[in-house]
C-alpha positions, 0 to 999 in steps of 0.5 A: 596885814601888809606889815605881817606879810613883809615880816614873814617874807624877811624871816623866810628869806633869812632862813633860806640863806643863813649858813650854819654858825659853825661854818661861817668862821672864827670872828663874830661880827655885828650885823650891818645897820643897813640890812633891814632897810637896804634889803628892800630899797636895793635888792628889789632890783635885779640889777643890784650887786650885793657885796659882803664885807667879810670883816672890817679892815683892821677892825675899823667900821664904816658906813655901808650906805653911802655909795649912792649919796656920797660917791654917786655909785648906784646899784650896790648893796654893801653888808657886813652880815654874813647871813647874806653870804649865799646871795652875795655876788662878791665877798671882799676879804681884807684879812686873809687869816680869816677866810670863809670856810663854807662852800662858795656859790658858783657865781660868787667872786672873792676879792683880795684887798691889800694895801701893804707891801709884799715885805709886810704881808705874809705869803700863805699857800691857802690863798693860791688860785682862791681869789678872782679879783685884786684890789691894790695900790699897784697899777696892774691890779684888777681894781687899781687903788693907789693911796692918792692921785693928782687932779687938774684944777678948774682954774689956776690958783695963787701959790700961798705957803705957810711960814716954815720954821722947820727945815726937815721933818720926819714922823715915824712910829713903825721903826725897825733897824732892818729897814733901809730908811733907818740906815739912811736916816742915821747917816743923813742926820749927821749933816742936816738937822731933822725934827723927829715926831711920832712914837719912835721919837717919843713925840706922838701927834694927833691928826690935827697936830700932824697936819699943823706940824708938817705944814711948817716944815720946808721938807718932809722925809717920805721914806717907805718901810720897804721898796716895791713897785708902785708902793707909794703911800700916804706919806707922799701925798700928805706932804704934797697936800700940806705944801712941804717938799717930800724927800722920797725913798721908795721905788725909782723916780720914774714910778713917782713921775707917773703920779706927778711931775718930777720937780714936785719932789726930791728923790734920794736916788738923785744923790750919791750919798746922804751928805750930798742930799743934805748939802742940796737941802741946805742950799734950797733953804738959803735960795728961796727962788729955787725952793719955790719952784717945787710948788709951781705944780700947785697952781694947776693941780691938787692932791686927792687922797684915796684912803677912805674905806667907804670909798674903797668898798664902793669902788670895788662893788662898782667894778664888780657890777660893771665887769662880769668876767670870771678868772682866778688869780695866781697871787704868789706869782703876781704879788710876791714874785714881782 
């Protein structure tokens, strides 16, 4: 009898809140596997925040039930099921090309999530004053979500490096001649050997091969595809974590030094020309004492990367749960007119 009553309640609840199929949008997505169980384990409390993931980021599905068990974030109910639209406290939108077309409940906040630079994310008039919160790598985002961070170790550790059999490496798949980094690479390779990998060089790497290869490189070209404030991607943090010295092209040195001490990396802006940089790398290759100074930070710190979609979604939901203020964002002015 209890089972029949419960089933009837679920049916009635979904009938009340289910939007019409024609108004939901153009993408049909599978229901989240946590809908049935999560509805009663989480939504039974008035303190639970419901956040709808409007579409999977880049089509990549992830577990929606780990906020509590993995990240110790309580009171969050995540779902991909658009039947929960009208009862969702927030809607997390990653692809602005597929926006909800149904009327927004007055209490609901829309969240703009993007980790690309302004140069690689199209400006759209439809999104102006539409969103209430921003999730971005920038320090001034409502929910700051950099590609990584540096954390203090509990105890000092010894410095252990793998044998390095390559001087300077670069892994690149997204190649465009108009990128600043392309011109820099063309000039730099005239003066120092560069081991190239990735689709552009015809040497694609699996994840395992990528990490194994980078750890054998003395230096790694962490060259961003565009230069914008705070746009420091996983290229930089991967190099640091794999104990190779990143040679960076991106925002100014001061921007990087907000993340880590200045003697942990080499910035191309410190040199008058690619030739001058090449000469310095060749000097470090011959002077082990000078080279090892770039790793002293690793005795006291470690790299933590923040590229998990599960982590990002849970963090966003936790922010929505803790912060009740309501506002609208002038995205064009904030993001593109930086």
